[in-house]
C-alpha positions in Angstrom: 0.0 0.1 0.1 2.7 2.3 -1.2 0.3 4.7 -2.4 -2.5 4.6 -0.5 -4.0 8.2 -0.6 -2.1 9.0 -4.1 -3.5 10.3 -7.0 -1.6 8.8 -10.1 -1.9 10.0 -13.9 -0.5 7.4 -16.3 -1.1 8.3 -20.1 -1.6 5.4 -22.4 -3.0 3.9 -19.5 -5.6 1.9 -21.3 -3.3 -0.8 -22.7 -0.4 -2.6 -22.7 2.5 -1.3 -20.1 0.2 1.6 -18.9 -2.2 -0.9 -18.0 0.1 -2.8 -16.3 1.3 -0.1 -14.3 -2.4 1.1 -13.3 -3.0 -2.1 -12.1 0.1 -1.8 -10.2 -0.6 1.4 -8.4 -4.0 0.9 -7.8 -2.8 -2.7 -6.1 -1.3 -0.4 -4.0 -4.0 1.9 -3.1 -3.8 4.7 -5.6 -6.6 6.3 -7.4 -5.1 5.9 -11.2 -6.4 8.5 -13.8 -5.9 6.2 -16.9 -5.6 8.5 -19.6 -6.4 7.6 -23.5 -8.7 8.9 -26.3 -10.7 5.8 -26.4 -13.3 5.8 -23.9 -14.5 2.3 -24.1 -10.5 1.0 -24.0 -10.7 3.5 -20.9 -13.8 2.0 -19.2 -12.3 -1.5 -19.5 -9.1 -0.6 -18.0 -11.4 1.0 -14.9 -13.4 -2.2 -14.6 -10.2 -4.4 -14.7 -9.4 -2.3 -11.7 -12.3 -2.6 -9.4 -11.3 -5.3 -7.0 -8.4 -3.8 -6.0 -7.8 -1.7 -3.0 -7.1 1.4 -5.0 -9.7 2.5 -7.7 -9.7 3.8 -11.6 -11.1 7.1 -13.4 -11.5 8.3 -16.5 -8.9 11.0 -18.1 -9.4 11.2 -21.6 -7.1 13.6 -23.2 -4.8 13.7 -26.2 -1.8 14.1 -24.9 -0.5 16.1 -28.4 -3.0 18.7 -27.2 -2.1 21.6 -25.2 -6.0 22.5 -24.2 -7.0 18.9 -23.7 -3.9 18.3 -21.3 -4.5 21.4 -19.3 -8.3 20.3 -19.2 -7.6 17.1 -18.0 -4.9 17.9 -15.4 -7.2 20.9 -14.2 -10.3 18.2 -13.7 -8.0 15.8 -11.8 -6.5 18.6 -9.4 -10.1 20.0 -9.0 -11.9 16.6 -8.2 -9.0 14.7 -6.4 -7.4 17.6 -4.5 -3.9 17.5 -6.4 -1.8 14.7 -8.5 1.0 12.9 -6.8 2.3 10.7 -9.7 2.6 11.3 -13.4 3.8 8.3 -15.7 4.8 9.3 -19.2 3.9 6.3 -20.8 1.5 7.2 -23.6 4.2 6.9 -27.1 4.7 5.2 -30.3 2.7 6.0 -33.1 0.0 8.6 -34.2 -2.9 6.8 -36.5 -1.8 7.9 -40.2 2.2 7.8 -39.6 4.8 5.2 -40.6 8.0 4.1 -40.0 10.4 5.2 -42.3 14.1 6.1 -43.0 15.2 9.9 -42.8 15.6 9.5 -46.5 11.7 8.8 -46.8 10.6 10.8 -43.6 7.8 13.2 -44.8 8.0 16.1 -42.4 4.2 15.5 -41.7 4.9 12.0 -39.9 8.4 13.6 -38.5 6.6 16.0 -36.3 3.8 13.7 -35.0 6.2 11.2 -33.9 7.7 13.8 -31.9 4.5 15.1 -31.0 3.5 12.0 -29.1 6.7 11.0 -27.8 8.1 14.2 -26.8 5.8 17.1 -26.9 3.5 15.2 -24.9 5.3 13.9 -21.6 6.7 18.1 -21.8 3.2 19.3 -22.2 1.7 16.6 -19.4 5.0 17.4 -17.0 4.3 21.4 -17.2 0.6 20.7 -16.8 0.8 18.9 -13.2 4.0 20.7 -11.8 2.1 23.8 -10.5 0.4 20.8 -8.0 3.2 19.2 -7.4 5.5 22.5 -6.4 2.4 23.9 -4.4 2.9 20.8 -2.0 6.6 20.4 -2.1 6.1 16.5 -3.8 5.9 14.4 -6.4 7.0 11.7 -8.5 7.4 12.0 -12.5 8.6 8.9 -14.8 9.0 8.4 -18.2 9.0 5.6 -20.3 11.6 5.8 -23.1 12.9 3.1 -25.6 16.3 1.3 -26.1 16.1 3.3 -30.0 16.8 6.2 -27.7 20.4 4.9 -27.2 21.5 2.5 -29.9 19.0 4.7 -33.2 16.8 2.3 -35.0 16.4 1.7 -38.8 13.3 2.9 -40.6 12.4 4.6 -37.1 14.7 7.5 -36.9 12.0 9.9 -35.9 10.9 7.7 -33.1 14.3 7.0 -32.0 15.1 11.0 -31.9 11.7 11.5 -29.8 12.3 8.8 -27.5 16.2 10.5 -27.1 14.7 14.0 -26.6 12.5 12.2 -23.7 15.8 11.4 -21.9 17.2 14.7 -22.1 13.9 15.9 -21.1 13.8 14.2 -18.1 17.7 14.8 -17.0 16.9 18.4 -17.7 13.4 18.5 -15.7 15.2 16.8 -12.3 17.7 19.2 -12.3 14.8 22.0 -12.5 12.4 20.7 -9.6 14.7 18.1 -7.3 14.9 21.4 -5.1 11.2 21.6 -5.3 10.9 17.8 -3.7 9.8 16.4 -7.2 11.7 13.4 -8.2 11.9 12.8 -12.3 13.2 9.3 -13.4 12.7 7.3 -16.5 12.8 3.6 -17.9 14.6 2.6 -21.1 12.4 -0.4 -22.5 13.7 -3.1 -24.5 12.4 -6.4 -26.1 9.4 -5.7 -24.9 6.0 -7.7 -26.1 5.2 -6.0 -29.9 1.7 -7.4 -31.0 2.0 -9.3 -34.2 5.7 -9.6 -34.1 7.5 -12.5 -36.5 8.4 -15.1 -34.6 12.2 -15.4 -36.2 12.6 -11.6 -35.3 11.6 -12.1 -31.9 13.6 -15.4 -31.5 16.5 -13.3 -32.5 15.8 -10.4 -30.3 16.0 -12.9 -27.6 18.9 -14.3 -28.5 20.4 -10.3 -27.8 19.3 -10.8 -24.3 21.3 -11.6 -21.3 18.2 -13.3 -19.8 16.8 -14.7 -22.8 13.3 -13.6 -23.4 10.8 -10.9 -23.8 10.0 -8.7 -20.7 6.9 -9.2 -18.9 4.7 -5.8 -18.7 4.2 -6.4 -15.0 8.2 -6.1 -14.9 8.0 -2.5 -16.4 5.5 -1.6 -14.1 7.4 -2.9 -10.6 10.5 -0.7 -11.4 7.9 2.4 -12.3 6.6 1.8 -9.1 9.8 1.6 -7.4 10.7 4.6 -9.2 7.8 6.6 -7.7 8.1 5.0 -4.4 10.4 6.6 -1.0 12.8 4.2 -1.9 13.8 5.7 -5.0 14.3 9.3 -3.1 17.8 9.4 -3.7 17.4 9.0 -7.7 17.1 11.8 -10.2 17.5 12.4 -13.5 17.9 8.4 -14.0 16.9 6.3 -16.6 16.9 2.8 -15.5 17.4 0.2 -18.5 14.5 -2.6 -18.0 15.6 -4.8 -20.7 17.6 -7.8 -19.5 20.8 -6.6 -20.8 19.4 -5.9 -24.1 21.2 -2.5 -23.8 24.5 -3.6 -24.3 23.8 -4.7 -27.9 24.1 -2.4 -30.7 22.4 -4.5 -33.2 18.9 -2.6 -34.0 
């Protein structure tokens, strides 16, 4: 019950690692604001938390929209008294975008990937800071990718966005540590990916020290640790949660 009476916003919280993280926080007593852009997915995620000590509430907003982010955080502060934890988990690609090399990447696709993977976390962090600073406490954790370290063929825009998120984490940590706010992140590697070719997955597994794909609950456990008092002396740290995958430069 480390997060009893705490309010946590999890972007992209209706599925994947975000949903596993929501389950972890609710299992330890938190009120979890499930952010997504799909009302049906949000409702399903909230229902999955029903029997846990904490609870889930809806937080529909497009994290790339300054107005929607502001409205979401204002509503959470109004209805729940403030924001204790922000998990910047939403990422990947927006509908209509496509993976491409630098030579083939359109400006629209470039801007789309950066909007979701970098601007969204910036907007969310900026929006929750007044609540956290007013109370002199808070935790912000952002989910980055091994692509931010190693790069990614035909994924340059995504990799650049995640690398920027790493730099944003380090910079924000310096700005707010003295105000009682811990800012850290995790670097995901070899995470579950829908419909990945089995041969490709087997190759990725062979590059990982532990020899398998990571479980979503394992990523969620590290995120929860970074938001606990056990991580009070960590600041601006990006924790690789990848089974050792960060030691390979083969992507």
